[in-house]
All heavy atoms as a GROMACS GRO file, in nm:
protein
  620
    1MET      N    1   1.297   1.134  -4.004
    1MET     CA    2   1.262   1.051  -4.118
    1MET      C    3   1.368   0.942  -4.134
    1MET      O    4   1.487   0.967  -4.124
    1MET     CB    5   1.254   1.136  -4.244
    1MET     CG    6   1.220   1.057  -4.367
    1MET     SD    7   1.197   1.158  -4.514
    1MET     CE    8   1.364   1.169  -4.573
    2LYS      N    9   1.325   0.824  -4.159
    2LYS     CA   10   1.415   0.712  -4.180
    2LYS      C   11   1.485   0.729  -4.316
    2LYS      O   12   1.424   0.770  -4.414
    2LYS     CB   13   1.336   0.581  -4.178
    2LYS     CG   14   1.423   0.460  -4.191
    2LYS     CD   15   1.339   0.334  -4.186
    2LYS     CE   16   1.429   0.214  -4.211
    2LYS     NZ   17   1.356   0.090  -4.223
    3ALA      N   18   1.614   0.699  -4.319
    3ALA     CA   19   1.692   0.709  -4.442
    3ALA      C   20   1.640   0.609  -4.546
    3ALA      O   21   1.588   0.503  -4.511
    3ALA     CB   22   1.839   0.684  -4.415
    4LEU      N   23   1.656   0.645  -4.672
    4LEU     CA   24   1.613   0.556  -4.780
    4LEU      C   25   1.698   0.429  -4.786
    4LEU      O   26   1.651   0.325  -4.829
    4LEU     CB   27   1.622   0.628  -4.914
    4LEU     CG   28   1.525   0.744  -4.934
    4LEU    CD1   29   1.554   0.815  -5.065
    4LEU    CD2   30   1.381   0.696  -4.930
    5TYR      N   31   1.824   0.441  -4.743
    5TYR     CA   32   1.915   0.327  -4.745
    5TYR      C   33   2.031   0.358  -4.651
    5TYR      O   34   2.046   0.472  -4.606
    5TYR     CB   35   1.965   0.300  -4.888
    5TYR     CG   36   2.065   0.402  -4.936
    5TYR    CD1   37   2.200   0.374  -4.938
    5TYR    CD2   38   2.025   0.529  -4.976
    5TYR    CE1   39   2.292   0.469  -4.979
    5TYR    CE2   40   2.115   0.624  -5.018
    5TYR     CZ   41   2.249   0.593  -5.019
    5TYR     OH   42   2.340   0.687  -5.060
    6ASP      N   43   2.112   0.260  -4.621
    6ASP     CA   44   2.226   0.278  -4.533
    6ASP      C   45   2.350   0.307  -4.617
    6ASP      O   46   2.406   0.217  -4.680
    6ASP     CB   47   2.248   0.151  -4.450
    6ASP     CG   48   2.369   0.159  -4.359
    6ASP    OD1   49   2.433   0.267  -4.351
    6ASP    OD2   50   2.400   0.057  -4.295
    7PRO      N   51   2.396   0.434  -4.621
    7PRO     CA   52   2.512   0.467  -4.703
    7PRO      C   53   2.641   0.405  -4.651
    7PRO      O   54   2.740   0.401  -4.722
    7PRO     CB   55   2.518   0.620  -4.698
    7PRO     CG   56   2.436   0.659  -4.580
    7PRO     CD   57   2.338   0.550  -4.556
    8GLN      N   58   2.641   0.354  -4.527
    8GLN     CA   59   2.760   0.292  -4.470
    8GLN      C   60   2.765   0.141  -4.495
    8GLN      O   61   2.862   0.075  -4.460
    8GLN     CB   62   2.766   0.318  -4.319
    8GLN     CG   63   2.766   0.466  -4.283
    8GLN     CD   64   2.882   0.541  -4.345
    8GLN    OE1   65   2.995   0.493  -4.348
    8GLN    NE2   66   2.855   0.659  -4.397
    9ALA      N   67   2.660   0.086  -4.556
    9ALA     CA   68   2.658  -0.058  -4.583
    9ALA      C   69   2.771  -0.094  -4.679
    9ALA      O   70   2.806  -0.015  -4.767
    9ALA     CB   71   2.523  -0.098  -4.644
   10PRO      N   72   2.829  -0.211  -4.663
   10PRO     CA   73   2.940  -0.249  -4.751
   10PRO      C   74   2.892  -0.271  -4.895
   10PRO      O   75   2.775  -0.302  -4.919
   10PRO     CB   76   2.990  -0.380  -4.690
   10PRO     CG   77   2.874  -0.434  -4.615
   10PRO     CD   78   2.795  -0.316  -4.567
   11ASP      N   79   2.984  -0.252  -4.986
   11ASP     CA   80   2.953  -0.279  -5.127
   11ASP      C   81   2.933  -0.430  -5.146
   11ASP      O   82   2.988  -0.511  -5.072
   11ASP     CB   83   3.066  -0.233  -5.218
   11ASP     CG   84   3.075  -0.082  -5.226
   11ASP    OD1   85   2.982  -0.014  -5.181
   11ASP    OD2   86   3.176  -0.032  -5.279
   12LYS      N   87   2.854  -0.463  -5.245
   12LYS     CA   88   2.830  -0.603  -5.278
   12LYS      C   89   2.857  -0.622  -5.426
   12LYS      O   90   2.812  -0.543  -5.509
   12LYS     CB   91   2.685  -0.640  -5.246
   12LYS     CG   92   2.654  -0.784  -5.278
   12LYS     CD   93   2.517  -0.823  -5.230
   12LYS     CE   94   2.490  -0.965  -5.272
   12LYS     NZ   95   2.454  -1.049  -5.162
   13ILE      N   96   2.931  -0.723  -5.457
   13ILE     CA   97   2.959  -0.754  -5.597
   13ILE      C   98   2.836  -0.823  -5.656
   13ILE      O   99   2.780  -0.915  -5.597
   13ILE     CB  100   3.082  -0.846  -5.610
   13ILE    CG1  101   3.206  -0.772  -5.557
   13ILE    CG2  102   3.102  -0.890  -5.753
   13ILE    CD1  103   3.330  -0.858  -5.547
   14VAL      N  104   2.792  -0.770  -5.771
   14VAL     CA  105   2.675  -0.826  -5.838
   14VAL      C  106   2.710  -0.854  -5.984
   14VAL      O  107   2.805  -0.801  -6.039
   14VAL     CB  108   2.554  -0.730  -5.833
   14VAL    CG1  109   2.509  -0.710  -5.689
   14VAL    CG2  110   2.586  -0.599  -5.898
   15ARG      N  111   2.630  -0.939  -6.044
   15ARG     CA  112   2.649  -0.969  -6.186
   15ARG      C  113   2.534  -0.906  -6.261
   15ARG      O  114   2.416  -0.925  -6.228
   15ARG     CB  115   2.647  -1.120  -6.207
   15ARG     CG  116   2.669  -1.155  -6.351
   15ARG     CD  117   2.686  -1.302  -6.371
   15ARG     NE  118   2.702  -1.320  -6.514
   15ARG     CZ  119   2.669  -1.428  -6.578
   15ARG    NH1  120   2.619  -1.530  -6.513
   15ARG    NH2  121   2.687  -1.437  -6.707
   16LEU      N  122   2.568  -0.825  -6.362
   16LEU     CA  123   2.469  -0.756  -6.443
   16LEU      C  124   2.492  -0.785  -6.590
   16LEU      O  125   2.604  -0.809  -6.632
   16LEU     CB  126   2.479  -0.604  -6.423
   16LEU     CG  127   2.459  -0.552  -6.283
   16LEU    CD1  128   2.495  -0.404  -6.278
   16LEU    CD2  129   2.315  -0.571  -6.241
   17SER      N  130   2.386  -0.777  -6.666
   17SER     CA  131   2.397  -0.784  -6.811
   17SER      C  132   2.380  -0.644  -6.866
   17SER      O  133   2.281  -0.577  -6.836
   17SER     CB  134   2.290  -0.876  -6.869
   17SER     OG  135   2.309  -1.007  -6.824
   18VAL      N  136   2.478  -0.600  -6.944
   18VAL     CA  137   2.476  -0.466  -7.003
   18VAL      C  138   2.519  -0.479  -7.148
   18VAL      O  139   2.609  -0.555  -7.180
   18VAL     CB  140   2.572  -0.371  -6.928
   18VAL    CG1  141   2.571  -0.232  -6.988
   18VAL    CG2  142   2.538  -0.365  -6.779
   19ASN      N  143   2.457  -0.401  -7.234
   19ASN     CA  144   2.495  -0.398  -7.374
   19ASN      C  145   2.645  -0.372  -7.382
   19ASN      O  146   2.696  -0.274  -7.327
   19ASN     CB  147   2.416  -0.288  -7.445
   19ASN     CG  148   2.454  -0.273  -7.590
   19ASN    OD1  149   2.560  -0.221  -7.620
   19ASN    ND2  150   2.366  -0.318  -7.678
   20SER      N  151   2.718  -0.460  -7.450
   20SER     CA  152   2.864  -0.453  -7.452
   20SER      C  153   2.916  -0.325  -7.517
   20SER      O  154   3.014  -0.266  -7.470
   20SER     CB  155   2.924  -0.575  -7.520
   20SER     OG  156   2.877  -0.584  -7.654
   21ASP      N  157   2.851  -0.279  -7.624
   21ASP     CA  158   2.896  -0.156  -7.690
   21ASP      C  159   2.874  -0.036  -7.598
   21ASP      O  160   2.960   0.051  -7.585
   21ASP     CB  161   2.822  -0.135  -7.823
   21ASP     CG  162   2.876  -0.016  -7.900
   21ASP    OD1  163   3.001  -0.003  -7.911
   21ASP    OD2  164   2.795   0.067  -7.945
   22LEU      N  165   2.761  -0.034  -7.531
   22LEU     CA  166   2.732   0.073  -7.437
   22LEU      C  167   2.836   0.075  -7.324
   22LEU      O  168   2.889   0.182  -7.288
   22LEU     CB  169   2.591   0.052  -7.381
   22LEU     CG  170   2.531   0.161  -7.295
   22LEU    CD1  171   2.520   0.292  -7.373
   22LEU    CD2  172   2.395   0.117  -7.246
   23LEU      N  173   2.868  -0.042  -7.273
   23LEU     CA  174   2.967  -0.051  -7.166
   23LEU      C  175   3.105  -0.008  -7.214
   23LEU      O  176   3.176   0.066  -7.145
   23LEU     CB  177   2.971  -0.193  -7.111
   23LEU     CG  178   3.054  -0.215  -6.986
   23LEU    CD1  179   3.001  -0.131  -6.870
   23LEU    CD2  180   3.055  -0.363  -6.948
   24ASN      N  181   3.145  -0.051  -7.333
   24ASN     CA  182   3.275  -0.010  -7.389
   24ASN      C  183   3.283   0.141  -7.408
   24ASN      O  184   3.386   0.202  -7.376
   24ASN     CB  185   3.301  -0.080  -7.522
   24ASN     CG  186   3.333  -0.227  -7.507
   24ASN    OD1  187   3.382  -0.270  -7.402
   24ASN    ND2  188   3.304  -0.305  -7.610
   25ARG      N  189   3.176   0.199  -7.459
   25ARG     CA  190   3.177   0.346  -7.478
   25ARG      C  191   3.184   0.418  -7.343
   25ARG      O  192   3.252   0.519  -7.331
   25ARG     CB  193   3.053   0.388  -7.556
   25ARG     CG  194   3.057   0.344  -7.701
   25ARG     CD  195   2.924   0.369  -7.772
   25ARG     NE  196   2.924   0.315  -7.904
   25ARG     CZ  197   2.944   0.387  -8.015
   25ARG    NH1  198   2.965   0.516  -8.008
   25ARG    NH2  199   2.942   0.329  -8.133
   26ALA      N  200   3.116   0.366  -7.243
   26ALA     CA  201   3.122   0.427  -7.110
   26ALA      C  202   3.263   0.419  -7.054
   26ALA      O  203   3.314   0.518  -6.999
   26ALA     CB  204   3.023   0.357  -7.017
   27HIS      N  205   3.327   0.304  -7.070
   27HIS     CA  206   3.465   0.289  -7.021
   27HIS      C  207   3.561   0.383  -7.093
   27HIS      O  208   3.650   0.441  -7.031
   27HIS     CB  209   3.512   0.145  -7.035
   27HIS     CG  210   3.458   0.054  -6.929
   27HIS    ND1  211   3.481   0.072  -6.794
   27HIS    CD2  212   3.380  -0.057  -6.938
   27HIS    CE1  213   3.421  -0.023  -6.726
   27HIS    NE2  214   3.357  -0.102  -6.811
   28LYS      N  215   3.542   0.401  -7.224
   28LYS     CA  216   3.628   0.492  -7.300
   28LYS      C  217   3.614   0.636  -7.252
   28LYS      O  218   3.706   0.716  -7.263
   28LYS     CB  219   3.597   0.483  -7.449
   28LYS     CG  220   3.649   0.357  -7.514
   28LYS     CD  221   3.614   0.352  -7.661
   28LYS     CE  222   3.658   0.220  -7.721
   28LYS     NZ  223   3.617   0.206  -7.860
   29LEU      N  224   3.497   0.669  -7.199
   29LEU     CA  225   3.473   0.804  -7.146
   29LEU      C  226   3.502   0.814  -6.996
   29LEU      O  227   3.471   0.913  -6.932
   29LEU     CB  228   3.327   0.845  -7.173
   29LEU     CG  229   3.291   0.862  -7.321
   29LEU    CD1  230   3.141   0.884  -7.336
   29LEU    CD2  231   3.368   0.978  -7.381
   30ASN      N  232   3.564   0.708  -6.943
   30ASN     CA  233   3.598   0.702  -6.801
   30ASN      C  234   3.476   0.720  -6.710
   30ASN      O  235   3.485   0.784  -6.604
   30ASN     CB  236   3.706   0.804  -6.765
   30ASN     CG  237   3.837   0.772  -6.831
   30ASN    OD1  238   3.877   0.655  -6.836
   30ASN    ND2  239   3.903   0.873  -6.884
   31ILE      N  240   3.363   0.667  -6.753
   31ILE     CA  241   3.243   0.672  -6.671
   31ILE      C  242   3.249   0.557  -6.571
   31ILE      O  243   3.268   0.442  -6.608
   31ILE     CB  244   3.116   0.661  -6.758
   31ILE    CG1  245   3.106   0.783  -6.849
   31ILE    CG2  246   2.991   0.644  -6.673
   31ILE    CD1  247   2.996   0.774  -6.953
   32ASN      N  248   3.235   0.590  -6.444
   32ASN     CA  249   3.233   0.489  -6.340
   32ASN      C  250   3.093   0.429  -6.335
   32ASN      O  251   2.999   0.490  -6.282
   32ASN     CB  252   3.271   0.553  -6.206
   32ASN     CG  253   3.279   0.452  -6.094
   32ASN    OD1  254   3.203   0.357  -6.088
   32ASN    ND2  255   3.373   0.476  -6.004
   33VAL      N  256   3.079   0.312  -6.390
   33VAL     CA  257   2.948   0.248  -6.404
   33VAL      C  258   2.887   0.217  -6.267
   33VAL      O  259   2.767   0.234  -6.247
   33VAL     CB  260   2.957   0.122  -6.493
   33VAL    CG1  261   2.824   0.050  -6.501
   33VAL    CG2  262   3.006   0.160  -6.633
   34SER      N  263   2.969   0.176  -6.173
   34SER     CA  264   2.918   0.147  -6.039
   34SER      C  265   2.859   0.273  -5.975
   34SER      O  266   2.749   0.269  -5.918
   34SER     CB  267   3.028   0.091  -5.950
   34SER     OG  268   3.071  -0.034  -5.997
   35SER      N  269   2.932   0.384  -5.984
   35SER     CA  270   2.882   0.509  -5.926
   35SER      C  271   2.757   0.556  -5.998
   35SER      O  272   2.663   0.608  -5.936
   35SER     CB  273   2.989   0.618  -5.934
   35SER     OG  274   3.097   0.585  -5.851
   36LEU      N  275   2.755   0.541  -6.129
   36LEU     CA  276   2.638   0.581  -6.207
   36LEU      C  277   2.516   0.499  -6.168
   36LEU      O  278   2.407   0.554  -6.150
   36LEU     CB  279   2.668   0.564  -6.356
   36LEU     CG  280   2.563   0.612  -6.453
   36LEU    CD1  281   2.541   0.762  -6.439
   36LEU    CD2  282   2.604   0.578  -6.596
   37LEU      N  283   2.534   0.369  -6.150
   37LEU     CA  284   2.423   0.283  -6.109
   37LEU      C  285   2.374   0.322  -5.969
   37LEU      O  286   2.254   0.333  -5.946
   37LEU     CB  287   2.464   0.136  -6.110
   37LEU     CG  288   2.360   0.038  -6.057
   37LEU    CD1  289   2.230   0.046  -6.135
   37LEU    CD2  290   2.416  -0.103  -6.058
   38GLU      N  291   2.467   0.347  -5.876
   38GLU     CA  292   2.427   0.387  -5.742
   38GLU      C  293   2.348   0.518  -5.746
   38GLU      O  294   2.246   0.531  -5.678
   38GLU     CB  295   2.549   0.402  -5.651
   38GLU     CG  296   2.602   0.269  -5.603
   38GLU     CD  297   2.707   0.286  -5.492
   38GLU    OE1  298   2.725   0.397  -5.440
   38GLU    OE2  299   2.769   0.183  -5.459
   39ALA      N  300   2.393   0.614  -5.825
   39ALA     CA  301   2.323   0.742  -5.836
   39ALA      C  302   2.183   0.721  -5.893
   39ALA      O  303   2.086   0.781  -5.844
   39ALA     CB  304   2.403   0.839  -5.922
   40ALA      N  305   2.172   0.637  -5.994
   40ALA     CA  306   2.040   0.610  -6.054
   40ALA      C  307   1.948   0.540  -5.956
   40ALA      O  308   1.829   0.572  -5.948
   40ALA     CB  309   2.057   0.525  -6.181
   41LEU      N  310   2.002   0.448  -5.878
   41LEU     CA  311   1.920   0.379  -5.778
   41LEU      C  312   1.875   0.475  -5.668
   41LEU      O  313   1.760   0.470  -5.624
   41LEU     CB  314   1.998   0.262  -5.717
   41LEU     CG  315   2.019   0.142  -5.809
   41LEU    CD1  316   2.114   0.042  -5.744
   41LEU    CD2  317   1.888   0.077  -5.846
   42LYS      N  318   1.962   0.565  -5.624
   42LYS     CA  319   1.925   0.665  -5.523
   42LYS      C  320   1.811   0.752  -5.575
   42LYS      O  321   1.714   0.779  -5.503
   42LYS     CB  322   2.044   0.753  -5.488
   42LYS     CG  323   2.149   0.686  -5.406
   42LYS     CD  324   2.265   0.784  -5.383
   42LYS     CE  325   2.391   0.714  -5.347
   42LYS     NZ  326   2.505   0.806  -5.332
   43THR      N  327   1.825   0.798  -5.698
   43THR     CA  328   1.722   0.883  -5.758
   43THR      C  329   1.590   0.807  -5.768
   43THR      O  330   1.483   0.862  -5.734
   43THR     CB  331   1.766   0.931  -5.897
   43THR    OG1  332   1.887   1.007  -5.882
   43THR    CG2  333   1.660   1.015  -5.964
   44THR      N  334   1.595   0.684  -5.812
   44THR     CA  335   1.474   0.603  -5.826
   44THR      C  336   1.408   0.579  -5.690
   44THR      O  337   1.286   0.590  -5.677
   44THR     CB  338   1.507   0.470  -5.895
   44THR    OG1  339   1.565   0.497  -6.023
   44THR    CG2  340   1.383   0.384  -5.913
   45LEU      N  341   1.489   0.548  -5.588
   45LEU     CA  342   1.434   0.528  -5.454
   45LEU      C  343   1.369   0.655  -5.401
   45LEU      O  344   1.262   0.651  -5.341
   45LEU     CB  345   1.544   0.482  -5.358
   45LEU     CG  346   1.590   0.337  -5.370
   45LEU    CD1  347   1.710   0.314  -5.279
   45LEU    CD2  348   1.478   0.242  -5.333
   46ALA      N  349   1.434   0.769  -5.422
   46ALA     CA  350   1.380   0.897  -5.375
   46ALA      C  351   1.249   0.929  -5.446
   46ALA      O  352   1.153   0.974  -5.382
   46ALA     CB  353   1.481   1.009  -5.397
   47GLU      N  354   1.243   0.907  -5.575
   47GLU     CA  355   1.120   0.933  -5.650
   47GLU      C  356   1.008   0.839  -5.603
   47GLU      O  357   0.893   0.882  -5.590
   47GLU     CB  358   1.143   0.918  -5.800
   47GLU     CG  359   1.228   1.027  -5.861
   47GLU     CD  360   1.168   1.166  -5.841
   47GLU    OE1  361   1.045   1.182  -5.855
   47GLU    OE2  362   1.246   1.258  -5.810
   48GLN      N  363   1.041   0.715  -5.576
   48GLN     CA  364   0.942   0.619  -5.528
   48GLN      C  365   0.890   0.663  -5.391
   48GLN      O  366   0.770   0.659  -5.364
   48GLN     CB  367   1.002   0.479  -5.519
   48GLN     CG  368   0.905   0.372  -5.475
   48GLN     CD  369   0.795   0.347  -5.577
   48GLN    OE1  370   0.816   0.361  -5.697
   48GLN    NE2  371   0.678   0.310  -5.530
   49TRP      N  372   0.982   0.710  -5.304
   49TRP     CA  373   0.942   0.757  -5.171
   49TRP      C  374   0.846   0.876  -5.184
   49TRP      O  375   0.745   0.883  -5.116
   49TRP     CB  376   1.064   0.796  -5.089
   49TRP     CG  377   1.029   0.834  -4.949
   49TRP    CD1  378   1.026   0.752  -4.840
   49TRP    CD2  379   0.987   0.964  -4.903
   49TRP    NE1  380   0.985   0.823  -4.730
   49TRP    CE2  381   0.961   0.953  -4.766
   49TRP    CE3  382   0.970   1.087  -4.964
   49TRP    CZ2  383   0.919   1.062  -4.689
   49TRP    CZ3  384   0.928   1.195  -4.888
   49TRP    CH2  385   0.903   1.182  -4.752
   50LYS      N  386   0.882   0.970  -5.273
   50LYS     CA  387   0.796   1.087  -5.294
   50LYS      C  388   0.657   1.046  -5.340
   50LYS      O  389   0.556   1.100  -5.293
   50LYS     CB  390   0.858   1.181  -5.397
   50LYS     CG  391   0.976   1.258  -5.348
   50LYS     CD  392   1.029   1.346  -5.460
   50LYS     CE  393   1.164   1.403  -5.430
   50LYS     NZ  394   1.218   1.480  -5.544
   51THR      N  395   0.652   0.951  -5.431
   51THR     CA  396   0.523   0.904  -5.482
   51THR      C  397   0.441   0.839  -5.370
   51THR      O  398   0.322   0.868  -5.354
   51THR     CB  399   0.544   0.804  -5.597
   51THR    OG1  400   0.612   0.870  -5.704
   51THR    CG2  401   0.413   0.748  -5.649
   52GLU      N  402   0.507   0.752  -5.293
   52GLU     CA  403   0.436   0.680  -5.187
   52GLU      C  404   0.391   0.772  -5.074
   52GLU      O  405   0.293   0.742  -5.006
   52GLU     CB  406   0.526   0.569  -5.130
   52GLU     CG  407   0.550   0.456  -5.226
   52GLU     CD  408   0.652   0.355  -5.175
   52GLU    OE1  409   0.711   0.378  -5.068
   52GLU    OE2  410   0.673   0.255  -5.244
   53ASN      N  411   0.462   0.883  -5.054
   53ASN     CA  412   0.434   0.971  -4.941
   53ASN      C  413   0.374   1.105  -4.981
   53ASN      O  414   0.360   1.195  -4.896
   53ASN     CB  415   0.561   0.991  -4.859
   53ASN     CG  416   0.602   0.864  -4.791
   53ASN    OD1  417   0.547   0.826  -4.689
   53ASN    ND2  418   0.699   0.795  -4.849
   54ARG      N  419   0.335   1.119  -5.106
   54ARG     CA  420   0.283   1.246  -5.156
   54ARG      C  421   0.163   1.295  -5.074
   54ARG      O  422   0.155   1.412  -5.037
   54ARG     CB  423   0.244   1.231  -5.304
   54ARG     CG  424   0.190   1.359  -5.364
   54ARG     CD  425   0.179   1.349  -5.514
   54ARG     NE  426   0.317   1.352  -5.565
   54ARG     CZ  427   0.364   1.272  -5.660
   54ARG    NH1  428   0.287   1.185  -5.717
   54ARG    NH2  429   0.489   1.279  -5.699
   55THR      N  430   0.072   1.206  -5.042
   55THR     CA  431  -0.048   1.244  -4.967
   55THR      C  432  -0.013   1.295  -4.827
   55THR      O  433  -0.065   1.398  -4.783
   55THR     CB  434  -0.146   1.126  -4.957
   55THR    OG1  435  -0.177   1.082  -5.090
   55THR    CG2  436  -0.273   1.163  -4.885
   56ALA      N  437   0.076   1.225  -4.759
   56ALA     CA  438   0.115   1.265  -4.623
   56ALA      C  439   0.190   1.398  -4.625
   56ALA      O  440   0.166   1.484  -4.539
   56ALA     CB  441   0.201   1.157  -4.558
   57VAL      N  442   0.279   1.418  -4.721
   57VAL     CA  443   0.354   1.543  -4.731
   57VAL      C  444   0.258   1.658  -4.759
   57VAL      O  445   0.269   1.765  -4.699
   57VAL     CB  446   0.465   1.533  -4.839
   57VAL    CG1  447   0.527   1.667  -4.866
   57VAL    CG2  448   0.571   1.432  -4.796
   58LYS      N  449   0.163   1.636  -4.848
   58LYS     CA  450   0.066   1.742  -4.878
   58LYS      C  451  -0.018   1.774  -4.755
   58LYS      O  452  -0.042   1.892  -4.725
   58LYS     CB  453  -0.024   1.701  -4.994
   58LYS     CG  454  -0.123   1.811  -5.032
   58LYS     CD  455  -0.214   1.773  -5.145
   58LYS     CE  456  -0.310   1.880  -5.186
   58LYS     NZ  457  -0.354   1.976  -5.089
   59ALA      N  458  -0.061   1.672  -4.682
   59ALA     CA  459  -0.141   1.695  -4.562
   59ALA      C  460  -0.062   1.776  -4.460
   59ALA      O  461  -0.116   1.869  -4.398
   59ALA     CB  462  -0.186   1.562  -4.502
   60TYR      N  463   0.065   1.744  -4.441
   60TYR     CA  464   0.148   1.819  -4.347
   60TYR      C  465   0.165   1.963  -4.394
   60TYR      O  466   0.152   2.056  -4.315
   60TYR     CB  467   0.285   1.752  -4.328
   60TYR     CG  468   0.376   1.833  -4.240
   60TYR    CD1  469   0.359   1.833  -4.103
   60TYR    CD2  470   0.475   1.913  -4.295
   60TYR    CE1  471   0.441   1.910  -4.021
   60TYR    CE2  472   0.557   1.990  -4.214
   60TYR     CZ  473   0.540   1.988  -4.077
   60TYR     OH  474   0.620   2.065  -3.998
   61ASN      N  475   0.196   1.981  -4.522
   61ASN     CA  476   0.213   2.117  -4.574
   61ASN      C  477   0.086   2.199  -4.561
   61ASN      O  478   0.090   2.317  -4.527
   61ASN     CB  479   0.260   2.113  -4.720
   61ASN     CG  480   0.404   2.068  -4.732
   61ASN    OD1  481   0.483   2.082  -4.639
   61ASN    ND2  482   0.439   2.014  -4.848
   62ASP      N  483  -0.029   2.137  -4.586
   62ASP     CA  484  -0.157   2.206  -4.570
   62ASP      C  485  -0.179   2.244  -4.423
   62ASP      O  486  -0.226   2.354  -4.393
   62ASP     CB  487  -0.274   2.119  -4.619
   62ASP     CG  488  -0.274   2.101  -4.770
   62ASP    OD1  489  -0.203   2.177  -4.840
   62ASP    OD2  490  -0.345   2.010  -4.818
   63PHE      N  491  -0.144   2.153  -4.332
   63PHE     CA  492  -0.159   2.181  -4.189
   63PHE      C  493  -0.073   2.300  -4.149
   63PHE      O  494  -0.118   2.391  -4.079
   63PHE     CB  495  -0.121   2.058  -4.105
   63PHE     CG  496  -0.128   2.084  -3.958
   63PHE    CD1  497  -0.247   2.068  -3.890
   63PHE    CD2  498  -0.015   2.126  -3.889
   63PHE    CE1  499  -0.254   2.093  -3.753
   63PHE    CE2  500  -0.021   2.152  -3.752
   63PHE     CZ  501  -0.140   2.134  -3.684
   64VAL      N  502   0.053   2.302  -4.192
   64VAL     CA  503   0.144   2.411  -4.159
   64VAL      C  504   0.093   2.542  -4.217
   64VAL      O  505   0.098   2.646  -4.152
   64VAL     CB  506   0.288   2.380  -4.206
   64VAL    CG1  507   0.378   2.502  -4.195
   64VAL    CG2  508   0.346   2.263  -4.126
   65GLU      N  509   0.042   2.537  -4.338
   65GLU     CA  510  -0.010   2.658  -4.401
   65GLU      C  511  -0.129   2.714  -4.321
   65GLU      O  512  -0.140   2.835  -4.301
   65GLU     CB  513  -0.053   2.629  -4.544
   65GLU     CG  514  -0.095   2.753  -4.621
   65GLU     CD  515  -0.125   2.722  -4.768
   65GLU    OE1  516  -0.047   2.648  -4.830
   65GLU    OE2  517  -0.227   2.774  -4.817
   66ASP      N  518  -0.213   2.625  -4.273
   66ASP     CA  519  -0.332   2.668  -4.198
   66ASP      C  520  -0.302   2.703  -4.052
   66ASP      O  521  -0.366   2.790  -3.995
   66ASP     CB  522  -0.439   2.559  -4.201
   66ASP     CG  523  -0.495   2.535  -4.340
   66ASP    OD1  524  -0.478   2.623  -4.427
   66ASP    OD2  525  -0.554   2.428  -4.362
   67ASN      N  526  -0.206   2.633  -3.991
   67ASN     CA  527  -0.185   2.644  -3.846
   67ASN      C  528  -0.045   2.690  -3.806
   67ASN      O  529  -0.017   2.697  -3.687
   67ASN     CB  530  -0.210   2.508  -3.780
   67ASN     CG  531  -0.349   2.459  -3.808
   67ASN    OD1  532  -0.444   2.514  -3.758
   67ASN    ND2  533  -0.361   2.357  -3.891
   68SER      N  534   0.040   2.714  -3.899
   68SER     CA  535   0.182   2.745  -3.879
   68SER      C  536   0.258   2.621  -3.833
   68SER      O  537   0.200   2.517  -3.807
   68SER     CB  538   0.202   2.862  -3.782
   68SER     OG  539   0.184   2.821  -3.648
   69CYS      N  540   0.385   2.636  -3.821
   69CYS     CA  541   0.472   2.525  -3.785
   69CYS      C  542   0.462   2.499  -3.634
   69CYS      O  543   0.442   2.591  -3.555
   69CYS     CB  544   0.615   2.558  -3.824
   69CYS     SG  545   0.730   2.421  -3.803
   70PHE      N  546   0.482   2.375  -3.594
   70PHE     CA  547   0.471   2.337  -3.453
   70PHE      C  548   0.561   2.424  -3.363
   70PHE      O  549   0.526   2.455  -3.251
   70PHE     CB  550   0.510   2.191  -3.433
   70PHE     CG  551   0.416   2.095  -3.499
   70PHE    CD1  552   0.460   2.012  -3.601
   70PHE    CD2  553   0.284   2.087  -3.460
   70PHE    CE1  554   0.374   1.923  -3.662
   70PHE    CE2  555   0.197   1.999  -3.520
   70PHE     CZ  556   0.242   1.916  -3.621
   71SER      N  557   0.677   2.461  -3.411
   71SER     CA  558   0.775   2.531  -3.328
   71SER      C  559   0.774   2.683  -3.346
   71SER      O  560   0.860   2.751  -3.290
   71SER     CB  561   0.914   2.478  -3.358
   71SER     OG  562   0.948   2.505  -3.493
   72ASP      N  563   0.681   2.738  -3.419
   72ASP     CA  564   0.680   2.882  -3.444
   72ASP      C  565   0.679   2.965  -3.316
   72ASP      O  566   0.741   3.071  -3.309
   72ASP     CB  567   0.562   2.923  -3.532
   72ASP     CG  568   0.586   2.895  -3.679
   72ASP    OD1  569   0.701   2.860  -3.713
   72ASP    OD2  570   0.492   2.909  -3.757
   73ASP      N  571   0.612   2.918  -3.213
   73ASP     CA  572   0.606   2.992  -3.088
   73ASP      C  573   0.741   2.998  -3.016
   73ASP      O  574   0.761   3.082  -2.927
   73ASP     CB  575   0.502   2.931  -2.993
   73ASP     CG  576   0.361   2.947  -3.045
   73ASP    OD1  577   0.339   3.038  -3.129
   73ASP    OD2  578   0.274   2.869  -3.003
   74TYR      N  579   0.832   2.910  -3.052
   74TYR     CA  580   0.960   2.901  -2.982
   74TYR      C  581   1.078   2.952  -3.063
   74TYR      O  582   1.190   2.955  -3.016
   74TYR     CB  583   0.986   2.754  -2.943
   74TYR     CG  584   0.875   2.700  -2.858
   74TYR    CD1  585   0.778   2.617  -2.914
   74TYR    CD2  586   0.864   2.732  -2.724
   74TYR    CE1  587   0.674   2.567  -2.837
   74TYR    CE2  588   0.759   2.684  -2.646
   74TYR     CZ  589   0.666   2.601  -2.704
   74TYR     OH  590   0.562   2.553  -2.626
   75ARG      N  591   1.053   2.994  -3.185
   75ARG     CA  592   1.161   3.045  -3.271
   75ARG      C  593   1.213   3.177  -3.219
   75ARG      O  594   1.136   3.260  -3.170
   75ARG     CB  595   1.113   3.066  -3.414
   75ARG     CG  596   1.111   2.940  -3.495
   75ARG     CD  597   1.108   2.970  -3.641
   75ARG     NE  598   0.995   3.053  -3.679
   75ARG     CZ  599   0.950   3.062  -3.803
   75ARG    NH1  600   1.009   2.995  -3.898
   75ARG    NH2  601   0.848   3.138  -3.832
   76ILE      N  602   1.344   3.195  -3.230
   76ILE     CA  603   1.404   3.323  -3.190
   76ILE      C  604   1.462   3.396  -3.309
   76ILE      O  605   1.532   3.495  -3.293
   76ILE     CB  606   1.512   3.300  -3.080
   76ILE    CG1  607   1.619   3.205  -3.130
   76ILE    CG2  608   1.449   3.250  -2.953
   76ILE    CD1  609   1.737   3.190  -3.038
   77PHE      N  610   1.433   3.351  -3.428
   77PHE     CA  611   1.482   3.420  -3.548
   77PHE      C  612   1.368   3.471  -3.632
   77PHE      O  613   1.255   3.440  -3.615
   77PHE     CB  614   1.573   3.330  -3.633
   77PHE     CG  615   1.510   3.199  -3.671
   77PHE    CD1  616   1.439   3.187  -3.790
   77PHE    CD2  617   1.520   3.088  -3.588
   77PHE    CE1  618   1.381   3.066  -3.825
   77PHE    CE2  619   1.463   2.968  -3.624
   77PHE     CZ  620   1.393   2.957  -3.743
   0.00000   0.00000   0.00000
């Protein structure tokens, strides 16, 4: 499966608008806003992938349930 994104890609400086009070409170709590944004984007990308691929994943799971896994004949465990 192709990765959702390249975790080795360099960081990019971006300009964002954020509620100033919210940002100040986050800084006072030592919340790393960049890391939080990256985590939220990863979650959003993963959820979007799941939504877009739900039909294919279900079809594969149904196939495995009906026919077993492709490699079952070769498993040694």
